[in-house]
C-alpha positions, 0 to 999 in steps of 0.5 A, spaced: 602 662 660 599 655 661 604 652 657 609 655 661 606 653 668 605 646 665 612 645 662 615 647 669 611 642 673 613 637 668 620 638 669 620 639 676 615 633 678 615 628 672 607 628 673 605 633 668 605 630 661 604 634 654 598 632 650 599 630 643 596 636 641 598 643 643 593 646 648 591 640 652 595 637 658 594 631 663 595 632 670 596 626 674 596 627 682 602 623 685 599 625 692 592 622 694 589 629 694 591 636 690 587 642 690 590 647 685 587 654 685 589 659 680 587 665 676 586 662 669 581 666 665 578 661 660 581 655 662 575 649 662 576 643 666 574 637 661 573 630 664 579 625 660 577 618 663 571 616 667 573 609 669 579 612 673 577 611 681 575 617 684 580 617 690 585 620 689 581 626 687 583 633 684 580 639 685 580 645 681 578 652 683 576 656 677 575 663 680 581 662 685 576 665 691 574 658 694 568 657 690 565 653 684 570 647 686 569 641 681 571 634 683 574 630 677 578 624 677 586 624 678 587 624 670 585 631 668 585 635 662 585 642 662 584 646 655 587 653 654 583 658 650 584 665 648 583 670 653 585 676 656 588 677 663 591 670 664 596 670 670 603 666 669 603 665 677 600 658 680 598 662 687 597 656 692 597 648 692 594 644 697 595 637 699 591 633 703 584 637 702 583 644 704 586 643 711 591 649 709 597 651 704 603 647 704 606 652 700 605 659 698 606 662 691 611 657 687 618 659 686 620 658 679 627 660 681 629 654 686 632 648 682 636 645 687 633 639 690 633 637 697 638 632 701 637 626 705 642 626 710 640 619 713 635 614 713 635 607 717 629 602 717 628 598 724 627 592 724 629 589 718 626 583 719 619 582 722 613 577 723 607 577 718 603 583 721 608 586 725 610 593 723 617 597 722 619 604 722 623 608 717 627 614 721 630 619 716 633 626 717 632 631 711 634 638 709 633 643 703 639 648 702 636 651 696 632 657 699 625 655 698 624 650 704 622 643 705 615 641 703 614 633 704 617 626 705 613 620 702 614 613 704 614 608 698 614 601 698 615 595 692 615 588 692 619 587 685 623 594 686 619 596 679 612 598 681 612 603 687 606 604 692 605 610 696 605 608 703 605 615 708 607 622 708 609 627 713 610 634 712 616 638 713 618 645 714 624 650 713 630 648 711 632 643 716 635 638 718 628 635 719 628 628 723 622 624 722 619 617 722 614 613 717 612 606 719 608 600 715 606 593 716 607 589 710 601 585 708 604 579 706 610 574 707 617 575 703 622 581 701 619 588 701 623 594 699 622 601 701 624 608 699 623 615 701 622 621 696 623 628 699 619 635 696 621 642 697 616 648 696 618 649 689 617 641 688 624 639 687 625 632 689 630 627 691 629 619 691 633 614 696 637 609 692 638 604 693 632 602 697 632 599 704 630 591 704 625 588 710 624 581 710 617 579 713 617 572 716 611 567 717 607 568 724 608 562 728 605 565 735 598 564 737 595 570 740 595 572 747 593 570 753 594 563 751 590 559 754 585 563 752 581 566 758 574 568 760 572 575 761 565 574 763 564 567 764 557 564 761 551 566 764 544 565 763 540 571 759 533 567 759 530 560 759 533 559 752 540 563 751 547 563 755 552 569 754 559 569 755 565 574 753 572 571 752 578 576 755 580 580 749 586 577 746 592 580 742 596 579 736 599 583 730 595 579 725 588 580 728 584 575 732 578 571 732 574 567 737 571 560 737 566 558 743 565 551 743 559 547 747 562 541 750 556 538 754 552 536 748 545 537 751 540 539 745 540 546 742 547 548 743 551 551 737 558 553 737 560 560 735 564 558 729 570 563 728 568 570 729 571 577 730 567 579 737 570 576 743 562 576 746 558 570 744 550 569 746 548 561 744 540 561 743 535 556 742 537 552 748 533 548 753 530 551 759 533 549 766 539 545 762 546 546 764 551 547 758 558 548 758 563 552 754 570 553 752 573 558 748 580 559 744 583 564 739 587 564 733 590 569 729 589 572 722 595 570 719 596 564 714 598 560 719 592 561 723 596 560 730 591 557 735 591 558 743 589 552 747 582 552 750 580 556 756 578 552 762 570 549 761 565 554 764 558 551 766 551 555 766 544 553 767 539 556 763 533 559 766 526 555 768 521 555 763 515 559 766 511 560 760 505 556 756 506 555 749 503 560 744 497 560 742 494 561 749 488 559 749 489 553 744 485 554 738 483 549 732 486 549 725 481 544 723 475 543 728 473 536 729 469 533 723 467 526 721 471 522 717 468 520 710 471 513 709 469 511 716 463 511 721 466 510 727 471 516 727 472 523 728 478 527 726 481 534 728 487 538 728 490 543 733 493 550 731 501 548 731 503 551 738 510 554 739 514 553 745 522 554 747 521 547 751 517 543 745 510 542 745 505 536 747 497 536 745 491 533 749 485 532 745 479 531 750 472 528 749 467 532 754 460 529 751 462 522 755 458 519 749 460 511 748 466 509 745 470 516 745 477 516 748 481 522 750 488 522 746 493 523 752 499 528 751 502 527 745 507 530 740 502 531 734 497 536 733 493 531 729 488 526 733 483 521 730 478 518 735 476 511 733 471 506 736 465 511 736 458 510 735 455 511 728 450 517 728 452 520 734 455 527 736 461 528 740 464 534 743 472 536 743 477 541 746 484 541 745 490 544 750 497 544 750 503 544 755 510 545 754 515 539 755 519 543 761 519 540 768 514 545 769 509 543 764 506 550 763 499 549 760 495 553 756 487 554 757 483 549 752 480 551 746 472 553 745 468 546 745 467 543 738 462 538 736 462 533 730 457 527 728 459 520 726 456 518 719 450 513 719 452 505 719 449 502 713 454 496 713 452 489 717 458 486 721 463 482 718 464 476 717 457 475 713 455 470 712 457 468 719 461 462 720 462 457 726 468 457 731 465 451 734 460 447 730 454 445 735 456 439 739 452 435 745 454 437 752 449 432 755 443 428 754 439 434 752 443 440 751 447 442 745 453 447 745 455 452 739 460 458 738 460 463 732 466 466 730 467 473 733 464 478 728 466 486 728 462 492 727 463 499 728 456 499 732 457 493 736 455 486 734 449 481 736 448 474 735 442 470 733 442 462 733 436 459 730 434 451 730 431 449 723 429 442 724 423 443 729 425 437 733 422 437 740 425 441 745 429 446 741 429 453 742 432 459 738 437 464 742 434 471 740 438 476 739 444 476 744 451 479 746 455 473 746 457 469 740 456 462 744 449 459 745 447 452 749 440 450 747 437 445 753 431 441 754 432 437 748 430 430 747 436 424 747 438 421 741 435 427 736 438 430 730 438 438 731 440 443 726 442 450 727 444 456 723 447 463 726 447 470 724 449 477 726 447 484 726 450 491 728 447 495 734 446 501 730 439 504 729 439 501 722 440 494 725 444 492 719 443 484 719 448 479 716 447 472 712 446 466 716 451 461 717 451 454 713 447 449 717 450 445 722 447 438 725 448 435 732 445 428 735 444 428 742 446 422 746 442 416 746 441 411 752 445 405 752 440 399 755 443 394 760 440 387 761 441 381 766 441 374 764 440 370 770 441 364 766 447 366 763 450 370 769 452 375 764 450 383 763 449 385 756 449 393 753 446 396 747 444 403 744 439 400 739 432 401 740 430 395 736 435 390 739 432 392 746 425 391 744 427 384 741 430 382 747 424 384 751 419 381 747 422 375 744 427 373 750 424 375 756 426 368 759 433 369 758 434 377 759 431 382 764 431 389 762 434 393 768 435 400 766 439 405 762 446 404 764 448 411 761 448 415 754 452 415 748 452 416 741 449 411 736 454 414 730 460 418 729 456 425 730 461 428 735 468 429 733 470 428 740 467 421 741 470 415 739 467 408 738 466 402 743 468 396 739 463 389 741 465 382 741 461 376 741 464 369 744 460 363 742 464 359 746 464 363 753 456 365 751 458 373 753 459 380 750 466 384 750 466 391 750 473 395 749 475 402 746 482 400 746 484 399 739 490 395 741 486 391 745 481 390 739 486 388 735 489 383 739 483 379 740 482 379 732 489 377 731 490 372 737 483 369 738 479 369 732 476 363 734 474 365 741 472 372 739 468 375 733 468 382 732 461 385 731 463 393 730 461 399 734 457 398 739 456 406 740 460 412 740 463 415 747 469 419 750 476 416 751 478 417 758 484 422 757 480 428 754 472 427 757 468 433 756 465 436 762 458 433 764 461 426 763 463 420 768 467 414 768 465 407 766 468 402 770 470 395 768 470 389 772 472 381 770 469 375 774 473 370 771 468 368 765 465 375 764 465 383 764 461 388 767 461 395 766 458 400 770 457 408 771 455 408 778 460 409 783 456 406 788 455 400 785 463 400 783 464 401 790 460 395 792 463 390 788 470 392 790 468 391 797 464 385 796 467 380 801 466 374 796 470 378 791 466 375 785 468 381 781 475 384 780 476 391 778 480 392 772 480 400 769 476 406 767 473 403 760 471 410 757 467 416 759 459 417 758 453 421 760 450 418 766 442 417 766 438 422 770 436 420 777 429 419 777 425 422 782 423 419 788 
């Protein structure tokens, strides 16, 4: 019985092939789904090929009652074994699942195939992505009646693919249509295969040809248009929708932001006509355009829509966390005694975040951070061994500057200072120099220390009048009340202001000599003045030549040697023929006398040292030079100068400011 049925199916449809050995047969389903129901006692289903896909699916009902159906792959092996009551009739064949029988009990007597009365394909040339339609008229005069019409396609006329199927009832003629949309460019061939109830079939020959041309038309509308213009959906997001576009090959949408404002992101090509741009800045205008393209290989694009701006909502929310918190509470840095570090928990906000670290103890040296981008802060310039207390808060960078509550206060104590100021030993910025008859000025190089610095100037010679500075804030010191013409020697050291008062080492010693008096004599016999800084020379004139020279006064104060780097020598000459001395600070004048008048003027070296008129120090006064025709006169006294200038006898002619020196103090009346 089973052999007869299978042989009949093979001859009728070509889809059942006898296996290499008797009793085993393979069924290959041409349709997507076939349900066989039969009274086949002793027939057992056996899976023949596990690798075949599960669709199409073959169902076999072993008892013919609609129960115990088993899903098998499309290649099915049925093995017959001896049994009684085997029926020769295949009761019912279903196509397309369990929606109802397409044929009743098979008629083994109908051997006449159906006929194809007419067939037409329209259009015969379509763009890629477009569909066409095959219309047909079929009939069956063999008696069993029409069953179905299948549409099949091929791109090489050798291998055919099932496309679609229509049912057909009765003997006809029956008119219908099947459609398809080829998936690639080029030439395609189509045919129909018509089945009657007895599974007799006929296939169209030759096939019908359809040419699929490239798609060169962009979607519609072109240019693209807005269905919903861009609009804010929050402080950081804008949503929009393009007008739905149409194209036979499908459509993709591209949303493009053109303002260039920070945070904007383009959509890229996407299937949806709706786009929401996120991660934007609050209170910021963004402008968008949209275009479409089809999904053909050419990707035909439309023109952009018109630009449409949208303003994001304002940011009214402070950063998170709120209140702010410490990631690392304030702590003294190990490598320094004047700093404390701290780290706030990193805050988040759609508008960006700024941090403010505030010191609330008001202990000296502390500094608030000000608003800054970093969540890390190091406060420097603090005092050692001192406790400082901090809070931190954040705010966003929106126009509203929404601010969090500050953290709980947190304190830290700086390390103790155990290091003296730098440099150590101390050094001189200005070595000691005379600033008057009895005063000396000096300056140490500025020292640095985290605890602050104090300076101590110490006079080491012990000569009369000297005074140490004691510890002071200033790096300069002027010692006063000193004796004239006396050498004083100074050193300086520093210490910090920490509780340890760490002291540096003394500087190198530096000596200075205070100015000495220049004595003035008058000779009534010679009608000349004479000036000397040398105490021995003064005493010699007083003791041995009182009949010639009369001591008048201290003319001014100068230096006996080159002890002041700013002072220069005053040269003294003697003229035996003129019986007078000449004094000049001018090197050119000195050289001229030596070169041109060696027989008249004899150089005697430096009379003393004092200051040139181009850069006199504070506290000095000009020394004026006069000429009488036979001798020179020098005075620092402005009243004396004016008297000689205004003398109606005009004995003395004013020449110049000769040099600068320290005037003698005025004696009390």
